[in-house]
C-alpha positions as CSV (number, residue, x, y, z in Angstrom):
1,M,24.6,-8.4,23.4
2,V,22.6,-7.9,26.7
3,A,20.6,-5.2,25.8
4,T,19.6,-6.4,22.0
5,P,16.1,-7.4,23.2
6,F,15.6,-4.5,25.5
7,I,16.9,-2.7,21.7
8,Y,14.5,-4.9,19.0
9,F,11.6,-4.5,22.0
10,Q,12.1,-0.5,21.7
11,Q,12.1,-0.6,18.4
12,R,8.4,-2.4,18.3
13,R,7.1,-0.9,20.5
14,K,7.6,2.6,18.3
15,Y,6.8,0.9,15.3
16,Q,3.8,-0.2,16.4
17,R,3.0,3.5,17.7
18,H,3.4,5.0,14.4
19,K,2.7,2.4,12.2
20,D,-0.4,4.0,10.9
21,D,1.3,7.8,11.1
22,Y,1.3,9.7,7.9
23,L,3.0,12.5,6.1
24,R,2.0,14.4,3.4
25,L,3.1,18.0,2.5
26,D,2.4,19.3,-1.0
27,K,1.2,22.2,-3.1
28,Q,-2.2,22.5,-1.0
29,G,-0.6,22.3,2.4
30,L,0.3,19.5,5.1
31,R,-1.7,16.1,5.7
32,L,-0.7,14.5,8.8
33,T,-2.2,11.1,10.8
34,L,-0.3,11.1,14.0
35,A,-1.8,8.4,16.5
36,E,-5.2,8.5,14.5
37,T,-5.5,12.1,14.6
38,E,-5.3,14.2,11.4
39,H,-4.6,17.3,10.8
40,F,-5.4,18.9,7.4
41,L,-3.8,22.9,6.9
42,I,-4.5,24.5,3.5
43,W,-0.9,26.8,2.7
44,S,-3.3,30.1,2.8
45,N,-4.2,30.0,7.0
46,V,-0.6,28.9,8.2
47,R,0.2,32.3,10.0
48,S,3.5,30.5,10.7
49,V,6.0,27.9,11.1
50,I,9.0,27.1,13.6
51,C,11.7,25.2,12.5
52,S,13.8,24.0,15.9
53,V,17.3,22.1,14.3
54,N,19.1,20.1,16.6
55,K,21.5,17.5,16.3
56,S,19.6,14.3,17.0
57,H,16.3,16.2,14.7
58,Q,14.3,18.5,12.9
59,A,10.9,20.0,13.9
60,Y,8.3,22.0,12.5
61,F,5.6,23.3,14.6
62,F,2.6,25.4,12.5
63,E,0.5,28.1,14.0
64,A,-2.8,28.3,11.7
65,D,-5.2,30.9,11.8
66,N,-7.6,28.9,13.3
67,S,-5.4,27.5,16.2
68,Q,-7.5,24.4,16.7
69,H,-5.6,23.1,13.8
70,S,-2.3,23.9,14.6
71,C,0.8,20.9,14.5
72,S,3.8,19.6,14.6
73,F,6.2,16.7,13.2
74,E,9.5,15.5,13.4
75,A,10.8,14.7,9.4
76,R,12.4,11.8,10.8
77,E,10.0,9.7,12.6
78,F,8.1,9.6,8.6
79,E,11.9,9.4,7.5
80,I,12.1,11.9,4.5
81,D,15.0,14.5,3.7
82,E,15.1,17.1,6.5
83,D,16.9,19.2,3.5
84,A,14.2,18.8,1.5
85,V,11.4,19.2,3.6
86,F,13.2,22.6,4.9
87,D,13.0,24.3,2.1
88,F,10.3,22.9,0.5
89,I,8.0,24.7,2.9
90,S,10.6,28.1,3.2
91,Q,9.1,28.5,-0.1
92,Q,5.5,27.6,0.6
93,A,6.4,30.2,2.8
94,K,7.8,32.8,0.6
95,K,4.4,31.5,-1.6
96,H,2.0,32.2,1.6
97,N,3.8,35.3,3.1
98,F,3.5,33.3,6.8
99,V,6.7,33.4,8.8
100,M,8.9,31.1,8.8
101,K,11.0,31.2,12.6
102,S,13.8,29.2,14.4
103,D,14.2,27.8,17.6
């Protein structure tokens, strides 16, 4: 009961920080907006993807031919199906010959 206001304000702050964040994975590539910074990677420019998995999250770090366009995201932050994301990125890795690594 005592922690309820703290949890509420923590979740509200998290929502305020991430309310404009955006993630789109499709056949063309990855479009990601985090903290008002936009990243767009075409699959053919991706060199490798590192997948880090633990009990609380599944995170991806994309390395591109142009390192300035590298980016990372956590599936949980966007409330998307982590298994579906992993399967989709694995398919793109095979199709576009980039390496999928596990951390």
